C-alpha positions, 0 to 999 in steps of 0.5 A, spaced: 499 499 499 502 506 498 501 513 502 495 516 499 491 510 498 488 510 505 483 515 509 480 515 516 473 517 517 471 519 525 463 516 525 459 516 531 456 509 533 449 511 530 452 513 523 457 507 522 452 503 518 450 509 513 457 511 512 460 504 511 454 503 506 456 510 502 463 508 502 462 501 499 457 505 493 463 509 491 466 503 488 473 504 489 474 501 496 478 495 497 478 494 504 474 498 510 477 497 517 473 499 523 477 501 529 474 503 536 476 509 540 482 506 543 485 505 536 484 497 536 481 494 530 474 491 531 472 489 524 475 489 517 471 488 511 475 486 505 471 488 498 472 485 492 469 487 485 463 481 486 461 483 493 454 487 492 447 486 494 445 480 498 452 478 500 453 485 504 447 484 508 451 479 513 456 484 514 452 490 515 448 486 520 454 485 524 456 493 523 449 494 526 451 490 532 457 493 533 455 500 533 451 499 539 458 498 543 461 505 543 459 512 541 465 513 536 469 509 531 474 511 526 473 508 519 480 506 515 478 506 508 483 503 503 482 505 496 484 502 489 490 505 485 486 507 479 493 507 475 
């Protein structure tokens, strides 16, 4: 992974699932890592070209359960190289 291919987003527990959905729909995301307020990775979502629709449902349900555990999360978003 080269520098500049990752972004970090701070989100509330309430907005976690909605923000992950937005990022997935961008289409250029390779992986999303969810970290708690202590910086510990609690969930990692590897995204492939074929992962859409019903295949994402279990992931979003799990995220919804995790969202209730803390007030704030950091999403680390790894994007694909377009080159």
